[in-house]
KETORKE-342694 format. One record per atom (N, C-alpha, C, O): residue number from 1; atom name; x, y, z. Coordinates in steps of 0.02 Angstrom, whole numbers, plus 50000, padded with zeros to 5 digits. Layout:
! KETORKE-342694
+-----+------+-------+-------+-------+
!   n ! atom !    xx !    yy !    zz !
+-----+------+-------+-------+-------+
! NUM !   CA !     X !     Y !     Z !
...
+-----+------+-------+-------+-------+
END
This chain:
! KETORKE-342694
+-----+------+-------+-------+-------+
!   n ! atom !    xx !    yy !    zz !
+-----+------+-------+-------+-------+
!   1 !    N ! 48034 ! 50458 ! 49735 !
!   1 !   CA ! 48096 ! 50434 ! 49706 !
!   1 !    C ! 48084 ! 50401 ! 49638 !
!   1 !    O ! 48121 ! 50413 ! 49590 !
!   2 !    N ! 48032 ! 50360 ! 49635 !
!   2 !   CA ! 48017 ! 50324 ! 49573 !
!   2 !    C ! 48000 ! 50374 ! 49517 !
!   2 !    O ! 48021 ! 50365 ! 49460 !
!   3 !    N ! 47963 ! 50427 ! 49535 !
!   3 !   CA ! 47946 ! 50478 ! 49485 !
!   3 !    C ! 48007 ! 50515 ! 49461 !
!   3 !    O ! 48012 ! 50533 ! 49402 !
!   4 !    N ! 48055 ! 50527 ! 49504 !
!   4 !   CA ! 48117 ! 50561 ! 49485 !
!   4 !    C ! 48157 ! 50519 ! 49436 !
!   4 !    O ! 48184 ! 50545 ! 49388 !
!   5 !    N ! 48160 ! 50454 ! 49449 !
!   5 !   CA ! 48197 ! 50409 ! 49404 !
!   5 !    C ! 48163 ! 50407 ! 49336 !
!   5 !    O ! 48197 ! 50409 ! 49284 !
!   6 !    N ! 48097 ! 50403 ! 49335 !
!   6 !   CA ! 48059 ! 50401 ! 49271 !
!   6 !    C ! 48070 ! 50466 ! 49233 !
!   6 !    O ! 48081 ! 50466 ! 49173 !
!   7 !    N ! 48066 ! 50523 ! 49268 !
!   7 !   CA ! 48077 ! 50588 ! 49236 !
!   7 !    C ! 48147 ! 50593 ! 49208 !
!   7 !    O ! 48156 ! 50619 ! 49153 !
!   8 !    N ! 48197 ! 50569 ! 49245 !
!   8 !   CA ! 48266 ! 50570 ! 49222 !
!   8 !    C ! 48274 ! 50527 ! 49159 !
!   8 !    O ! 48307 ! 50548 ! 49111 !
!   9 !    N ! 48245 ! 50468 ! 49159 !
!   9 !   CA ! 48250 ! 50423 ! 49101 !
!   9 !    C ! 48217 ! 50453 ! 49040 !
!   9 !    O ! 48242 ! 50448 ! 48984 !
!  10 !    N ! 48159 ! 50486 ! 49049 !
!  10 !   CA ! 48125 ! 50518 ! 48994 !
!  10 !    C ! 48167 ! 50575 ! 48966 !
!  10 !    O ! 48174 ! 50582 ! 48905 !
!  11 !    N ! 48196 ! 50615 ! 49009 !
!  11 !   CA ! 48239 ! 50670 ! 48988 !
!  11 !    C ! 48300 ! 50643 ! 48950 !
!  11 !    O ! 48320 ! 50672 ! 48900 !
!  12 !    N ! 48329 ! 50590 ! 48975 !
!  12 !   CA ! 48387 ! 50559 ! 48942 !
!  12 !    C ! 48368 ! 50533 ! 48873 !
!  12 !    O ! 48406 ! 50543 ! 48825 !
!  13 !    N ! 48311 ! 50501 ! 48867 !
!  13 !   CA ! 48289 ! 50475 ! 48802 !
!  13 !    C ! 48277 ! 50532 ! 48752 !
!  13 !    O ! 48295 ! 50527 ! 48694 !
!  14 !    N ! 48246 ! 50586 ! 48775 !
!  14 !   CA ! 48233 ! 50642 ! 48730 !
!  14 !    C ! 48297 ! 50677 ! 48709 !
!  14 !    O ! 48304 ! 50697 ! 48652 !
!  15 !    N ! 48344 ! 50684 ! 48755 !
!  15 !   CA ! 48407 ! 50717 ! 48737 !
!  15 !    C ! 48449 ! 50675 ! 48690 !
!  15 !    O ! 48487 ! 50702 ! 48651 !
!  16 !    N ! 48442 ! 50610 ! 48693 !
!  16 !   CA ! 48480 ! 50566 ! 48649 !
!  16 !    C ! 48455 ! 50572 ! 48577 !
!  16 !    O ! 48490 ! 50552 ! 48531 !
!  17 !    N ! 48396 ! 50599 ! 48568 !
!  17 !   CA ! 48366 ! 50603 ! 48503 !
!  17 !    C ! 48369 ! 50674 ! 48475 !
!  17 !    O ! 48335 ! 50690 ! 48427 !
!  18 !    N ! 48410 ! 50717 ! 48504 !
!  18 !   CA ! 48417 ! 50786 ! 48480 !
!  18 !    C ! 48476 ! 50791 ! 48433 !
!  18 !    O ! 48524 ! 50753 ! 48438 !
!  19 !    N ! 48472 ! 50840 ! 48388 !
!  19 !   CA ! 48530 ! 50852 ! 48344 !
!  19 !    C ! 48589 ! 50874 ! 48388 !
!  19 !    O ! 48581 ! 50918 ! 48431 !
!  20 !    N ! 48646 ! 50844 ! 48377 !
!  20 !   CA ! 48703 ! 50858 ! 48420 !
!  20 !    C ! 48756 ! 50901 ! 48385 !
!  20 !    O ! 48814 ! 50902 ! 48405 !
!  21 !    N ! 48736 ! 50936 ! 48333 !
!  21 !   CA ! 48782 ! 50982 ! 48301 !
!  21 !    C ! 48745 ! 51047 ! 48286 !
!  21 !    O ! 48686 ! 51054 ! 48302 !
!  22 !    N ! 48779 ! 51094 ! 48255 !
!  22 !   CA ! 48750 ! 51159 ! 48243 !
!  22 !    C ! 48724 ! 51167 ! 48172 !
!  22 !    O ! 48719 ! 51224 ! 48147 !
!  23 !    N ! 48708 ! 51113 ! 48138 !
!  23 !   CA ! 48683 ! 51116 ! 48070 !
!  23 !    C ! 48615 ! 51151 ! 48069 !
!  23 !    O ! 48570 ! 51135 ! 48108 !
!  24 !    N ! 48609 ! 51200 ! 48025 !
!  24 !   CA ! 48545 ! 51235 ! 48018 !
!  24 !    C ! 48498 ! 51189 ! 47980 !
!  24 !    O ! 48515 ! 51162 ! 47928 !
!  25 !    N ! 48438 ! 51180 ! 48007 !
!  25 !   CA ! 48388 ! 51137 ! 47976 !
!  25 !    C ! 48366 ! 51167 ! 47909 !
!  25 !    O ! 48343 ! 51224 ! 47907 !
!  26 !    N ! 48374 ! 51129 ! 47856 !
!  26 !   CA ! 48358 ! 51153 ! 47789 !
!  26 !    C ! 48327 ! 51096 ! 47748 !
!  26 !    O ! 48363 ! 51055 ! 47720 !
!  27 !    N ! 48260 ! 51094 ! 47743 !
!  27 !   CA ! 48227 ! 51040 ! 47706 !
!  27 !    C ! 48249 ! 51035 ! 47633 !
!  27 !    O ! 48244 ! 50981 ! 47604 !
!  28 !    N ! 48273 ! 51089 ! 47604 !
!  28 !   CA ! 48294 ! 51087 ! 47534 !
!  28 !    C ! 48357 ! 51045 ! 47524 !
!  28 !    O ! 48374 ! 51027 ! 47468 !
!  29 !    N ! 48393 ! 51030 ! 47579 !
!  29 !   CA ! 48454 ! 50991 ! 47574 !
!  29 !    C ! 48443 ! 50916 ! 47582 !
!  29 !    O ! 48490 ! 50876 ! 47576 !
!  30 !    N ! 48380 ! 50896 ! 47594 !
!  30 !   CA ! 48364 ! 50824 ! 47596 !
!  30 !    C ! 48363 ! 50799 ! 47524 !
!  30 !    O ! 48329 ! 50827 ! 47482 !
!  31 !    N ! 48400 ! 50746 ! 47511 !
!  31 !   CA ! 48401 ! 50715 ! 47445 !
!  31 !    C ! 48366 ! 50648 ! 47450 !
!  31 !    O ! 48388 ! 50603 ! 47487 !
!  32 !    N ! 48312 ! 50641 ! 47412 !
!  32 !   CA ! 48274 ! 50577 ! 47410 !
!  32 !    C ! 48272 ! 50555 ! 47338 !
!  32 !    O ! 48242 ! 50589 ! 47296 !
!  33 !    N ! 48303 ! 50499 ! 47323 !
!  33 !   CA ! 48304 ! 50472 ! 47256 !
!  33 !    C ! 48263 ! 50408 ! 47254 !
!  33 !    O ! 48286 ! 50355 ! 47277 !
!  34 !    N ! 48202 ! 50413 ! 47227 !
!  34 !   CA ! 48158 ! 50354 ! 47222 !
!  34 !    C ! 48177 ! 50317 ! 47158 !
!  34 !    O ! 48172 ! 50344 ! 47103 !
!  35 !    N ! 48198 ! 50254 ! 47166 !
!  35 !   CA ! 48217 ! 50213 ! 47109 !
!  35 !    C ! 48162 ! 50164 ! 47089 !
!  35 !    O ! 48163 ! 50138 ! 47033 !
!  36 !    N ! 48115 ! 50151 ! 47134 !
!  36 !   CA ! 48059 ! 50107 ! 47119 !
!  36 !    C ! 48000 ! 50125 ! 47164 !
!  36 !    O ! 48010 ! 50132 ! 47225 !
!  37 !    N ! 47941 ! 50132 ! 47137 !
!  37 !   CA ! 47922 ! 50125 ! 47066 !
!  37 !    C ! 47946 ! 50185 ! 47026 !
!  37 !    O ! 47970 ! 50234 ! 47054 !
!  38 !    N ! 47938 ! 50181 ! 46962 !
!  38 !   CA ! 47954 ! 50237 ! 46917 !
!  38 !    C ! 47893 ! 50282 ! 46911 !
!  38 !    O ! 47836 ! 50259 ! 46918 !
!  39 !    N ! 47904 ! 50345 ! 46897 !
!  39 !   CA ! 47848 ! 50391 ! 46886 !
!  39 !    C ! 47806 ! 50367 ! 46829 !
!  39 !    O ! 47831 ! 50348 ! 46776 !
!  40 !    N ! 47740 ! 50368 ! 46839 !
!  40 !   CA ! 47689 ! 50349 ! 46789 !
!  40 !    C ! 47689 ! 50275 ! 46772 !
!  40 !    O ! 47657 ! 50254 ! 46724 !
!  41 !    N ! 47725 ! 50234 ! 46810 !
!  41 !   CA ! 47725 ! 50162 ! 46798 !
!  41 !    C ! 47654 ! 50135 ! 46812 !
!  41 !    O ! 47620 ! 50158 ! 46857 !
!  42 !    N ! 47634 ! 50084 ! 46773 !
!  42 !   CA ! 47567 ! 50055 ! 46780 !
!  42 !    C ! 47575 ! 49983 ! 46804 !
!  42 !    O ! 47612 ! 49943 ! 46776 !
!  43 !    N ! 47538 ! 49967 ! 46857 !
!  43 !   CA ! 47538 ! 49900 ! 46886 !
!  43 !    C ! 47468 ! 49871 ! 46880 !
!  43 !    O ! 47420 ! 49906 ! 46866 !
!  44 !    N ! 47463 ! 49805 ! 46891 !
!  44 !   CA ! 47398 ! 49770 ! 46890 !
!  44 !    C ! 47382 ! 49749 ! 46961 !
!  44 !    O ! 47426 ! 49739 ! 47002 !
!  45 !    N ! 47318 ! 49743 ! 46975 !
!  45 !   CA ! 47295 ! 49718 ! 47040 !
!  45 !    C ! 47328 ! 49650 ! 47053 !
!  45 !    O ! 47330 ! 49607 ! 47009 !
!  46 !    N ! 47354 ! 49641 ! 47112 !
!  46 !   CA ! 47389 ! 49580 ! 47131 !
!  46 !    C ! 47465 ! 49588 ! 47128 !
!  46 !    O ! 47501 ! 49547 ! 47155 !
!  47 !    N ! 47488 ! 49641 ! 47095 !
!  47 !   CA ! 47560 ! 49653 ! 47091 !
!  47 !    C ! 47588 ! 49675 ! 47159 !
!  47 !    O ! 47555 ! 49711 ! 47196 !
!  48 !    N ! 47648 ! 49652 ! 47174 !
!  48 !   CA ! 47685 ! 49677 ! 47231 !
!  48 !    C ! 47729 ! 49733 ! 47206 !
!  48 !    O ! 47771 ! 49723 ! 47163 !
!  49 !    N ! 47719 ! 49792 ! 47233 !
!  49 !   CA ! 47755 ! 49851 ! 47211 !
!  49 !    C ! 47813 ! 49865 ! 47258 !
!  49 !    O ! 47804 ! 49880 ! 47317 !
!  50 !    N ! 47874 ! 49860 ! 47231 !
!  50 !   CA ! 47934 ! 49872 ! 47269 !
!  50 !    C ! 47944 ! 49947 ! 47275 !
!  50 !    O ! 47943 ! 49983 ! 47225 !
!  51 !    N ! 47955 ! 49970 ! 47336 !
!  51 !   CA ! 47969 ! 50041 ! 47348 !
!  51 !    C ! 48041 ! 50045 ! 47371 !
!  51 !    O ! 48059 ! 50021 ! 47425 !
!  52 !    N ! 48083 ! 50076 ! 47330 !
!  52 !   CA ! 48154 ! 50084 ! 47346 !
!  52 !    C ! 48173 ! 50158 ! 47339 !
!  52 !    O ! 48154 ! 50191 ! 47290 !
!  53 !    N ! 48210 ! 50182 ! 47387 !
!  53 !   CA ! 48234 ! 50251 ! 47384 !
!  53 !    C ! 48298 ! 50257 ! 47425 !
!  53 !    O ! 48308 ! 50220 ! 47473 !
!  54 !    N ! 48340 ! 50304 ! 47406 !
!  54 !   CA ! 48399 ! 50321 ! 47444 !
!  54 !    C ! 48388 ! 50391 ! 47472 !
!  54 !    O ! 48367 ! 50436 ! 47436 !
!  55 !    N ! 48402 ! 50400 ! 47536 !
!  55 !   CA ! 48390 ! 50464 ! 47570 !
!  55 !    C ! 48456 ! 50487 ! 47602 !
!  55 !    O ! 48492 ! 50447 ! 47632 !
!  56 !    N ! 48471 ! 50552 ! 47594 !
!  56 !   CA ! 48530 ! 50579 ! 47626 !
!  56 !    C ! 48519 ! 50652 ! 47646 !
!  56 !    O ! 48475 ! 50686 ! 47620 !
!  57 !    N ! 48560 ! 50674 ! 47693 !
!  57 !   CA ! 48555 ! 50742 ! 47721 !
!  57 !    C ! 48623 ! 50757 ! 47753 !
!  57 !    O ! 48656 ! 50711 ! 47777 !
!  58 !    N ! 48644 ! 50821 ! 47755 !
!  58 !   CA ! 48709 ! 50837 ! 47784 !
!  58 !    C ! 48716 ! 50820 ! 47858 !
!  58 !    O ! 48772 ! 50814 ! 47884 !
!  59 !    N ! 48660 ! 50812 ! 47893 !
!  59 !   CA ! 48661 ! 50797 ! 47964 !
!  59 !    C ! 48615 ! 50737 ! 47977 !
!  59 !    O ! 48582 ! 50712 ! 47931 !
!  60 !    N ! 48613 ! 50716 ! 48038 !
!  60 !   CA ! 48573 ! 50657 ! 48056 !
!  60 !    C ! 48498 ! 50669 ! 48045 !
!  60 !    O ! 48471 ! 50720 ! 48066 !
!  61 !    N ! 48466 ! 50621 ! 48012 !
!  61 !   CA ! 48393 ! 50621 ! 48005 !
!  61 !    C ! 48363 ! 50579 ! 48061 !
!  61 !    O ! 48398 ! 50541 ! 48094 !
!  62 !    N ! 48298 ! 50585 ! 48070 !
!  62 !   CA ! 48266 ! 50551 ! 48126 !
!  62 !    C ! 48214 ! 50500 ! 48105 !
!  62 !    O ! 48176 ! 50475 ! 48147 !
!  63 !    N ! 48212 ! 50484 ! 48042 !
!  63 !   CA ! 48165 ! 50432 ! 48020 !
!  63 !    C ! 48135 ! 50450 ! 47953 !
!  63 !    O ! 48152 ! 50500 ! 47922 !
!  64 !    N ! 48090 ! 50406 ! 47931 !
!  64 !   CA ! 48057 ! 50417 ! 47868 !
!  64 !    C ! 47988 ! 50386 ! 47869 !
!  64 !    O ! 47971 ! 50344 ! 47911 !
!  65 !    N ! 47948 ! 50407 ! 47820 !
!  65 !   CA ! 47881 ! 50381 ! 47812 !
!  65 !    C ! 47870 ! 50367 ! 47738 !
!  65 !    O ! 47893 ! 50405 ! 47695 !
!  66 !    N ! 47837 ! 50312 ! 47723 !
!  66 !   CA ! 47817 ! 50295 ! 47655 !
!  66 !    C ! 47741 ! 50296 ! 47654 !
!  66 !    O ! 47709 ! 50262 ! 47694 !
!  67 !    N ! 47713 ! 50335 ! 47608 !
!  67 !   CA ! 47640 ! 50342 ! 47606 !
!  67 !    C ! 47616 ! 50336 ! 47534 !
!  67 !    O ! 47645 ! 50365 ! 47488 !
!  68 !    N ! 47564 ! 50296 ! 47524 !
!  68 !   CA ! 47532 ! 50290 ! 47458 !
!  68 !    C ! 47460 ! 50314 ! 47465 !
!  68 !    O ! 47423 ! 50290 ! 47508 !
!  69 !    N ! 47441 ! 50362 ! 47423 !
!  69 !   CA ! 47376 ! 50394 ! 47427 !
!  69 !    C ! 47339 ! 50387 ! 47361 !
!  69 !    O ! 47369 ! 50395 ! 47307 !
!  70 !    N ! 47274 ! 50372 ! 47364 !
!  70 !   CA ! 47230 ! 50373 ! 47306 !
!  70 !    C ! 47221 ! 50447 ! 47287 !
!  70 !    O ! 47194 ! 50486 ! 47327 !
!  71 !    N ! 47243 ! 50466 ! 47227 !
!  71 !   CA ! 47242 ! 50538 ! 47209 !
!  71 !    C ! 47171 ! 50564 ! 47198 !
!  71 !    O ! 47159 ! 50624 ! 47205 !
!  72 !    N ! 47123 ! 50520 ! 47183 !
!  72 !   CA ! 47054 ! 50543 ! 47172 !
!  72 !    C ! 47018 ! 50556 ! 47238 !
!  72 !    O ! 46988 ! 50609 ! 47247 !
!  73 !    N ! 47022 ! 50509 ! 47285 !
!  73 !   CA ! 46986 ! 50515 ! 47348 !
!  73 !    C ! 47027 ! 50548 ! 47403 !
!  73 !    O ! 46999 ! 50574 ! 47452 !
!  74 !    N ! 47094 ! 50545 ! 47397 !
!  74 !   CA ! 47137 ! 50570 ! 47450 !
!  74 !    C ! 47146 ! 50519 ! 47506 !
!  74 !    O ! 47179 ! 50533 ! 47556 !
!  75 !    N ! 47117 ! 50460 ! 47499 !
!  75 !   CA ! 47121 ! 50407 ! 47548 !
!  75 !    C ! 47191 ! 50377 ! 47550 !
!  75 !    O ! 47219 ! 50361 ! 47497 !
!  76 !    N ! 47219 ! 50371 ! 47609 !
!  76 !   CA ! 47286 ! 50342 ! 47617 !
!  76 !    C ! 47279 ! 50266 ! 47617 !
!  76 !    O ! 47246 ! 50237 ! 47660 !
!  77 !    N ! 47310 ! 50234 ! 47567 !
!  77 !   CA ! 47306 ! 50161 ! 47560 !
!  77 !    C ! 47361 ! 50125 ! 47597 !
!  77 !    O ! 47354 ! 50067 ! 47617 !
!  78 !    N ! 47417 ! 50159 ! 47607 !
!  78 !   CA ! 47474 ! 50129 ! 47640 !
!  78 !    C ! 47513 ! 50184 ! 47676 !
!  78 !    O ! 47525 ! 50237 ! 47648 !
!  79 !    N ! 47534 ! 50169 ! 47737 !
!  79 !   CA ! 47572 ! 50218 ! 47776 !
!  79 !    C ! 47617 ! 50179 ! 47824 !
!  79 !    O ! 47593 ! 50143 ! 47868 !
!  80 !    N ! 47682 ! 50188 ! 47816 !
!  80 !   CA ! 47730 ! 50153 ! 47858 !
!  80 !    C ! 47783 ! 50203 ! 47881 !
!  80 !    O ! 47812 ! 50239 ! 47840 !
!  81 !    N ! 47797 ! 50205 ! 47946 !
!  81 !   CA ! 47847 ! 50251 ! 47972 !
!  81 !    C ! 47902 ! 50211 ! 48008 !
!  81 !    O ! 47888 ! 50161 ! 48042 !
!  82 !    N ! 47964 ! 50234 ! 47999 !
!  82 !   CA ! 48021 ! 50201 ! 48030 !
!  82 !    C ! 48063 ! 50255 ! 48064 !
!  82 !    O ! 48079 ! 50306 ! 48035 !
!  83 !    N ! 48081 ! 50242 ! 48127 !
!  83 !   CA ! 48123 ! 50288 ! 48165 !
!  83 !    C ! 48196 ! 50264 ! 48157 !
!  83 !    O ! 48213 ! 50210 ! 48180 !
!  84 !    N ! 48236 ! 50304 ! 48125 !
!  84 !   CA ! 48306 ! 50286 ! 48113 !
!  84 !    C ! 48349 ! 50349 ! 48122 !
!  84 !    O ! 48327 ! 50404 ! 48104 !
!  85 !    N ! 48408 ! 50341 ! 48148 !
!  85 !   CA ! 48454 ! 50398 ! 48157 !
!  85 !    C ! 48516 ! 50387 ! 48115 !
!  85 !    O ! 48559 ! 50346 ! 48132 !
!  86 !    N ! 48519 ! 50424 ! 48060 !
!  86 !   CA ! 48577 ! 50420 ! 48017 !
!  86 !    C ! 48572 ! 50477 ! 47967 !
!  86 !    O ! 48518 ! 50505 ! 47958 !
!  87 !    N ! 48627 ! 50495 ! 47935 !
!  87 !   CA ! 48625 ! 50548 ! 47885 !
!  87 !    C ! 48613 ! 50520 ! 47815 !
!  87 !    O ! 48601 ! 50558 ! 47768 !
!  88 !    N ! 48614 ! 50454 ! 47808 !
!  88 !   CA ! 48595 ! 50423 ! 47744 !
!  88 !    C ! 48571 ! 50351 ! 47758 !
!  88 !    O ! 48597 ! 50316 ! 47800 !
!  89 !    N ! 48521 ! 50332 ! 47720 !
!  89 !   CA ! 48493 ! 50265 ! 47727 !
!  89 !    C ! 48453 ! 50248 ! 47665 !
!  89 !    O ! 48437 ! 50292 ! 47625 !
!  90 !    N ! 48437 ! 50185 ! 47658 !
!  90 !   CA ! 48396 ! 50161 ! 47603 !
!  90 !    C ! 48328 ! 50142 ! 47629 !
!  90 !    O ! 48321 ! 50114 ! 47684 !
!  91 !    N ! 48278 ! 50157 ! 47590 !
!  91 !   CA ! 48209 ! 50137 ! 47604 !
!  91 !    C ! 48194 ! 50078 ! 47559 !
!  91 !    O ! 48205 ! 50080 ! 47499 !
!  92 !    N ! 48169 ! 50025 ! 47589 !
!  92 !   CA ! 48150 ! 49966 ! 47550 !
!  92 !    C ! 48086 ! 49939 ! 47580 !
!  92 !    O ! 48084 ! 49918 ! 47638 !
!  93 !    N ! 48033 ! 49939 ! 47541 !
!  93 !   CA ! 47967 ! 49919 ! 47565 !
!  93 !    C ! 47930 ! 49887 ! 47507 !
!  93 !    O ! 47950 ! 49893 ! 47450 !
!  94 !    N ! 47875 ! 49853 ! 47523 !
!  94 !   CA ! 47833 ! 49821 ! 47472 !
!  94 !    C ! 47761 ! 49836 ! 47489 !
!  94 !    O ! 47740 ! 49829 ! 47546 !
!  95 !    N ! 47723 ! 49855 ! 47438 !
!  95 !   CA ! 47651 ! 49865 ! 47446 !
!  95 !    C ! 47615 ! 49822 ! 47394 !
!  95 !    O ! 47635 ! 49822 ! 47335 !
!  96 !    N ! 47564 ! 49786 ! 47414 !
!  96 !   CA ! 47526 ! 49743 ! 47369 !
!  96 !    C ! 47463 ! 49780 ! 47347 !
!  96 !    O ! 47420 ! 49797 ! 47389 !
!  97 !    N ! 47457 ! 49791 ! 47283 !
!  97 !   CA ! 47398 ! 49824 ! 47255 !
!  97 !    C ! 47343 ! 49772 ! 47245 !
!  97 !    O ! 47354 ! 49721 ! 47211 !
!  98 !    N ! 47286 ! 49784 ! 47275 !
!  98 !   CA ! 47230 ! 49738 ! 47269 !
!  98 !    C ! 47167 ! 49778 ! 47253 !
!  98 !    O ! 47121 ! 49781 ! 47294 !
!  99 !    N ! 47166 ! 49808 ! 47195 !
!  99 !   CA ! 47110 ! 49852 ! 47177 !
!  99 !    C ! 47062 ! 49818 ! 47128 !
!  99 !    O ! 47081 ! 49773 ! 47091 !
! 100 !    N ! 47000 ! 49840 ! 47130 !
! 100 !   CA ! 46950 ! 49816 ! 47082 !
! 100 !    C ! 46932 ! 49871 ! 47032 !
! 100 !    O ! 46890 ! 49860 ! 46988 !
! 101 !    N ! 46963 ! 49929 ! 47039 !
! 101 !   CA ! 46953 ! 49985 ! 46992 !
! 101 !    C ! 47019 ! 50020 ! 46980 !
! 101 !    O ! 47066 ! 50014 ! 47019 !
! 102 !    N ! 47023 ! 50056 ! 46925 !
! 102 !   CA ! 47084 ! 50092 ! 46908 !
! 102 !    C ! 47097 ! 50147 ! 46961 !
! 102 !    O ! 47052 ! 50184 ! 46980 !
! 103 !    N ! 47159 ! 50149 ! 46983 !
! 103 !   CA ! 47178 ! 50198 ! 47034 !
! 103 !    C ! 47238 ! 50239 ! 47011 !
! 103 !    O ! 47288 ! 50212 ! 46987 !
! 104 !    N ! 47232 ! 50304 ! 47018 !
! 104 !   CA ! 47289 ! 50348 ! 47013 !
! 104 !    C ! 47318 ! 50355 ! 47082 !
! 104 !    O ! 47282 ! 50371 ! 47129 !
! 105 !    N ! 47382 ! 50343 ! 47090 !
! 105 !   CA ! 47413 ! 50341 ! 47156 !
! 105 !    C ! 47471 ! 50390 ! 47161 !
! 105 !    O ! 47504 ! 50406 ! 47112 !
! 106 !    N ! 47483 ! 50413 ! 47222 !
! 106 !   CA ! 47540 ! 50456 ! 47235 !
! 106 !    C ! 47582 ! 50424 ! 47291 !
! 106 !    O ! 47556 ! 50408 ! 47344 !
! 107 !    N ! 47646 ! 50416 ! 47277 !
! 107 !   CA ! 47693 ! 50391 ! 47327 !
! 107 !    C ! 47730 ! 50451 ! 47356 !
! 107 !    O ! 47758 ! 50491 ! 47319 !
! 108 !    N ! 47731 ! 50456 ! 47422 !
! 108 !   CA ! 47772 ! 50506 ! 47457 !
! 108 !    C ! 47823 ! 50469 ! 47499 !
! 108 !    O ! 47807 ! 50425 ! 47538 !
! 109 !    N ! 47887 ! 50488 ! 47490 !
! 109 !   CA ! 47939 ! 50466 ! 47535 !
! 109 !    C ! 47958 ! 50529 ! 47574 !
! 109 !    O ! 47981 ! 50578 ! 47546 !
! 110 !    N ! 47948 ! 50526 ! 47640 !
! 110 !   CA ! 47955 ! 50584 ! 47683 !
! 110 !    C ! 48011 ! 50572 ! 47733 !
! 110 !    O ! 48009 ! 50523 ! 47770 !
! 111 !    N ! 48061 ! 50615 ! 47734 !
! 111 !   CA ! 48116 ! 50609 ! 47781 !
! 111 !    C ! 48105 ! 50659 ! 47838 !
! 111 !    O ! 48094 ! 50718 ! 47827 !
! 112 !    N ! 48108 ! 50634 ! 47899 !
! 112 !   CA ! 48101 ! 50676 ! 47959 !
! 112 !    C ! 48169 ! 50704 ! 47978 !
! 112 !    O ! 48214 ! 50667 ! 47996 !
! 113 !    N ! 48175 ! 50770 ! 47973 !
! 113 !   CA ! 48239 ! 50802 ! 47989 !
! 113 !    C ! 48247 ! 50809 ! 48065 !
! 113 !    O ! 48301 ! 50799 ! 48091 !
! 114 !    N ! 48193 ! 50825 ! 48098 !
! 114 !   CA ! 48195 ! 50833 ! 48171 !
! 114 !    C ! 48128 ! 50811 ! 48200 !
! 114 !    O ! 48084 ! 50789 ! 48164 !
! 115 !    N ! 48121 ! 50818 ! 48265 !
! 115 !   CA ! 48059 ! 50798 ! 48298 !
! 115 !    C ! 48010 ! 50857 ! 48303 !
! 115 !    O ! 47960 ! 50853 ! 48339 !
! 116 !    N ! 48025 ! 50911 ! 48269 !
! 116 !   CA ! 47980 ! 50969 ! 48268 !
! 116 !    C ! 47935 ! 50969 ! 48207 !
! 116 !    O ! 47898 ! 51016 ! 48196 !
! 117 !    N ! 47939 ! 50916 ! 48167 !
! 117 !   CA ! 47896 ! 50911 ! 48108 !
! 117 !    C ! 47928 ! 50936 ! 48044 !
! 117 !    O ! 47894 ! 50940 ! 47993 !
! 118 !    N ! 47992 ! 50954 ! 48045 !
! 118 !   CA ! 48026 ! 50976 ! 47985 !
! 118 !    C ! 48041 ! 50915 ! 47942 !
! 118 !    O ! 48071 ! 50866 ! 47965 !
! 119 !    N ! 48021 ! 50918 ! 47878 !
! 119 !   CA ! 48027 ! 50860 ! 47835 !
! 119 !    C ! 48051 ! 50880 ! 47765 !
! 119 !    O ! 48042 ! 50936 ! 47743 !
! 120 !    N ! 48080 ! 50831 ! 47732 !
! 120 !   CA ! 48095 ! 50835 ! 47661 !
! 120 !    C ! 48052 ! 50782 ! 47627 !
! 120 !    O ! 48045 ! 50726 ! 47653 !
! 121 !    N ! 48022 ! 50799 ! 47570 !
! 121 !   CA ! 47975 ! 50754 ! 47538 !
! 121 !    C ! 47992 ! 50747 ! 47464 !
! 121 !    O ! 48008 ! 50796 ! 47430 !
! 122 !    N ! 47987 ! 50686 ! 47439 !
! 122 !   CA ! 47992 ! 50672 ! 47367 !
! 122 !    C ! 47930 ! 50631 ! 47349 !
! 122 !    O ! 47913 ! 50582 ! 47384 !
! 123 !    N ! 47897 ! 50650 ! 47295 !
! 123 !   CA ! 47835 ! 50617 ! 47275 !
! 123 !    C ! 47838 ! 50596 ! 47201 !
! 123 !    O ! 47875 ! 50625 ! 47161 !
! 124 !    N ! 47799 ! 50546 ! 47185 !
! 124 !   CA ! 47788 ! 50529 ! 47115 !
! 124 !    C ! 47721 ! 50495 ! 47109 !
! 124 !    O ! 47692 ! 50472 ! 47158 !
! 125 !    N ! 47695 ! 50494 ! 47048 !
! 125 !   CA ! 47630 ! 50464 ! 47035 !
! 125 !    C ! 47638 ! 50401 ! 46994 !
! 125 !    O ! 47683 ! 50395 ! 46952 !
! 126 !    N ! 47594 ! 50352 ! 47008 !
! 126 !   CA ! 47592 ! 50290 ! 46970 !
! 126 !    C ! 47521 ! 50265 ! 46970 !
! 126 !    O ! 47477 ! 50296 ! 47000 !
! 127 !    N ! 47508 ! 50209 ! 46936 !
! 127 !   CA ! 47440 ! 50184 ! 46930 !
! 127 !    C ! 47436 ! 50110 ! 46947 !
! 127 !    O ! 47485 ! 50073 ! 46940 !
! 128 !    N ! 47377 ! 50089 ! 46968 !
! 128 !   CA ! 47363 ! 50018 ! 46978 !
! 128 !    C ! 47294 ! 50005 ! 46949 !
! 128 !    O ! 47245 ! 50038 ! 46967 !
! 129 !    N ! 47291 ! 49957 ! 46904 !
! 129 !   CA ! 47228 ! 49940 ! 46869 !
! 129 !    C ! 47206 ! 49869 ! 46885 !
! 129 !    O ! 47247 ! 49826 ! 46901 !
! 130 !    N ! 47140 ! 49857 ! 46880 !
! 130 !   CA ! 47116 ! 49788 ! 46893 !
! 130 !    C ! 47141 ! 49739 ! 46841 !
! 130 !    O ! 47124 ! 49679 ! 46845 !
+-----+------+-------+-------+-------+
END
């Protein structure tokens, strides 16, 4: 009996997170407008870098991820994921640059369209220097 209840609750949770309309999944329709930082902006070590973006899609999205990667090494310096259900939302985050060498960085704001891994991505590059 206990296993049946757990299975039912799991099924209910998964179904609550499914797209409830007939919108065709189309990553090209995800609109991500990054307002901060600006492309090619240069920061200094110790700066708090504000990450702001507006995200929208014709149907409900299932979350987003903010990722900052060192473009030379490919090492991910920051990665934050948020599970949210809405067709539009704002991303607001802060990352503190604490480098001892010049870094070329890439910011990715990734919108999760569904739980099958379909995503819309907007990227830009910026720098952080000692």
